[in-house]
C-alpha positions in Angstrom: -29.6 -5.5 -6.4 -27.1 -3.2 -8.3 -24.9 -0.5 -7.0 -27.2 2.3 -7.9 -30.2 0.7 -6.0 -27.8 0.1 -2.9 -26.8 3.7 -2.9 -30.4 4.8 -2.8 -31.3 2.4 0.0 -28.1 3.7 2.1 -29.1 7.2 1.5 -32.9 6.5 2.6 -31.5 5.0 5.5 -29.1 7.8 6.4 -32.3 10.2 5.9 -34.6 8.5 7.9 -32.0 7.9 10.8 -32.0 10.2 13.6 -29.0 11.9 14.2 -27.7 12.0 17.8 -24.9 10.2 19.8 -26.6 7.0 20.0 -26.8 6.7 16.1 -23.4 8.0 15.6 -21.5 4.6 14.7 -24.4 3.3 12.6 -24.4 6.7 10.5 -20.6 6.2 10.3 -21.1 3.0 8.7 -23.6 3.9 6.5 -21.4 6.7 5.0 -18.5 4.1 5.0 -20.6 1.8 2.5 -21.8 4.8 0.7 -18.2 6.0 0.0 -17.5 2.6 -1.1 -20.4 2.0 -3.7 -19.6 5.2 -4.9 -16.0 4.3 -5.5 -17.2 1.1 -7.2 -19.4 3.4 -9.3 -17.0 5.6 -10.6 -14.1 3.1 -11.0 -15.5 -0.5 -12.6 -13.8 -3.4 -11.0 -10.7 -4.5 -12.7 -10.1 -8.0 -14.2 -6.3 -7.7 -14.0 -4.4 -5.4 -12.0 -1.8 -3.5 -13.9 1.3 -2.3 -12.4 2.6 1.2 -12.4 -0.6 2.8 -11.3 -1.1 4.3 -7.7 0.4 7.4 -5.9 -3.0 9.1 -6.4 -4.7 10.1 -3.6 -8.7 10.0 -4.2 -11.0 12.3 -2.1 -14.2 10.3 -0.8 -16.1 11.6 2.2 -14.7 14.0 4.4 -11.1 12.6 4.5 -7.9 11.7 2.3 -6.1 8.7 3.3 -2.4 8.1 2.1 0.0 5.4 2.5 3.2 6.9 3.4 6.7 5.1 3.2 9.2 3.8 1.1 8.1 1.2 -1.7 8.1 -2.4 -0.7 8.3 -1.4 3.1 4.8 -3.4 3.9 2.4 -0.5 4.4 -1.1 -1.2 6.0 1.1 -4.1 8.1 1.1 -7.9 7.7 0.0 -8.5 11.3 -0.3 -7.0 14.6 -4.0 -6.0 14.4 -5.0 -2.2 14.3 -2.9 0.3 16.3 -5.0 3.9 16.9 -3.2 6.9 17.8 -4.9 10.5 17.7 -3.1 13.6 17.8 -6.0 15.6 18.8 -9.2 15.0 21.0 -11.7 13.2 19.0 -15.6 14.4 19.2 -17.0 12.9 16.1 -15.3 9.6 15.7 -13.7 7.1 18.0 -11.3 4.1 17.7 -14.3 1.6 17.6 -15.8 3.5 14.5 -12.7 3.5 12.7 -12.1 -0.2 13.4 -15.5 -0.7 11.7 -14.9 1.3 8.9 -11.3 -0.6 8.0 -13.2 -3.8 8.4 -15.7 -2.7 6.0 -12.8 -2.3 3.4 -11.3 -5.6 4.6 -8.2 -4.0 6.3 -7.2 -5.7 9.4 -3.8 -4.9 10.1 -2.9 -1.0 10.1 -1.4 1.8 12.1 -3.9 4.5 12.1 -2.8 8.1 13.1 
């Protein structure tokens, strides 16, 4: 099954899933997978990573993610799990949803603000 087929299956699943509080996590995970597949479609996988690329924040979905800090300081962390802090009251997402999305991208140690 190619990327286009996976994208169409996820879009069909999102369309037929009823939107309410009980299905919020499921829809969030589907949207995360959809964004991941669309990014793979736009950027073919690289066989060898080249140095010097980066510092560009690509928009995917409703938010932008940036790693802020000095170079070689150890950004999303080497250990300690996921620490989650919010500056406002969250109504559409929760700590559990953020954790599931990070696990989808194989990020297991991070500080999320």
